[in-house]
C-alpha positions in Angstrom: -18.6 -12.8 -8.1 -15.5 -11.6 -10.2 -16.5 -8.3 -10.9 -17.8 -7.6 -7.9 -15.1 -9.0 -5.9 -12.8 -6.6 -7.7 -14.6 -3.7 -7.4 -13.9 -4.2 -3.3 -10.7 -4.6 -3.3 -10.2 -1.8 -5.2 -11.8 0.8 -2.5 -9.1 0.1 -0.9 -6.3 1.6 -2.7 -8.2 4.1 -4.3 -10.7 5.7 -1.5 -8.6 5.1 1.3 -5.2 5.4 0.8 -5.8 8.1 -2.0 -8.2 9.6 -1.2 -8.4 9.2 2.8 -11.8 7.5 3.4 -10.6 5.9 6.3 -14.1 4.2 7.6 -13.6 3.0 4.1 -11.3 0.1 6.5 -14.4 -0.6 9.1 -17.0 -1.0 5.9 -14.8 -3.6 4.3 -12.1 -5.4 6.1 -12.5 -8.0 8.6 -12.6 -8.3 11.8 -11.0 -11.0 11.8 -8.6 -10.4 9.2 -5.5 -11.2 8.3 -2.5 -8.9 6.8 0.3 -11.3 5.7 2.3 -8.9 4.8 4.9 -6.3 7.2 4.0 -3.2 8.1 6.0 -0.3 9.2 7.4 -0.2 12.8 6.0 0.5 15.1 2.1 -0.1 14.1 -0.4 -2.9 15.3 -2.0 -5.1 14.0 -5.2 -5.4 12.3 -7.2 -2.6 10.8 -6.5 0.7 13.3 -2.1 -0.9 11.9 -4.0 -0.1 8.1 -5.3 3.7 9.1 -2.3 4.7 10.8 -0.1 3.0 7.4 -2.5 4.9 5.8 -2.0 8.2 8.5 1.2 8.3 8.0 1.6 7.7 4.2 -0.4 10.4 3.6 1.4 13.3 5.4 4.9 11.9 4.8 4.1 12.4 1.0 1.2 14.1 0.5 0.4 14.2 -3.4 1.0 10.1 -2.6 -1.7 8.7 -4.9 -1.7 4.4 -6.1 -3.1 3.5 -9.8 -4.4 -0.2 -9.9 -3.1 -1.2 -13.2 -4.2 -5.3 -13.7 -6.5 -6.5 -11.8 -8.3 -10.4 -11.9 -10.3 -12.0 -10.3 -11.1 -16.4 -9.3 -13.0 -17.6 -7.2 -13.1 -15.1 -3.7 -9.7 -14.2 -4.4 -8.2 -10.9 -6.0 -4.4 -10.0 -7.6 -3.7 -6.5 -8.2 -1.1 -4.7 -9.8 -0.3 -1.1 -8.2 1.3 1.8 -8.8 2.5 3.7 -7.0 4.0 7.0 -6.5 4.5 10.6 -4.0 7.3 12.9 -2.6 8.5 12.4 0.8 7.9 15.7 1.9 7.4 14.2 5.4 9.1 11.6 7.6 8.4 8.6 7.7 9.2 5.0 9.1 12.0 6.8 11.1 12.9 8.9 7.8 13.5 12.0 7.5 12.1 14.0 4.4 14.4 13.4 1.0 12.1 15.8 -1.2 12.7 13.1 -3.5 9.8 11.8 -5.4 9.4 7.8 -6.6 7.5 5.5 -8.2 6.8 1.6 -7.7 5.3 -1.8 -8.2 3.0 -3.4 -6.2 1.0 -6.7 -6.0 -2.0 -7.8 -4.1 -3.6 -10.1 -2.8 -6.6 -10.0 -1.8 -9.5 -12.7 -0.4 -13.1 -11.8 -0.1 -15.6 -14.1 2.5 -19.0 -12.3 2.7 -17.8 -9.0 1.3 -15.4 -8.1 4.0 -12.0 -8.3 2.9 -10.4 -11.2 5.1 -6.6 -12.2 4.0 -3.7 -9.7 2.4 -0.7 -11.0 0.9 2.0 -8.5 -0.7 5.7 -8.0 -2.3 6.6 -4.7 -3.4 9.7 -2.0 -4.7 10.6 -0.8 -2.1 14.0 -1.6 -2.2 13.6 0.9 -5.5 11.7 3.3 -3.6 14.0 3.2 -0.9 16.6 3.9 -3.8 14.7 6.5 -6.2 14.4 8.4 -1.9 17.9 8.9 -1.4 18.6 6.3 1.3 19.7 3.5 -0.1 22.3 3.8 -3.2 22.4 2.1 -6.2 24.7 0.0 -8.1 25.9 3.1 -10.0 26.3 5.0 -7.3 27.5 2.2 -5.2 30.6 1.8 -8.0 31.3 5.8 -8.6 31.9 5.7 -4.8 
């Protein structure tokens, strides 16, 4: 079951986010899915929010890609270490395009029941991403002011 759950959880970043296959969201995410992570402001909850997030990311970062590093599965849980990269060429979450490339890390925990994702948690390095994109100064740049 562990390998099957890892393969199922990997389809969200690899197919939905990387390739824009939004039908994967309807196929794999349960209707009563609970996402414990926070979506950007203005995005609806549930599957529609995930789809809008994917569309927004892919529009703002046309070269957006997620690479899965480590995956660990135990019981109904899958933990993924992922690295996201993209060049900001469009507006995202109220921020104008910076033209800069950012790479950031994230940890995702997915709970799977009866072949569907029923819960998701995430922790990602948003500060590092925003610093690389030029929206928040790095400590070095702030000290130089």
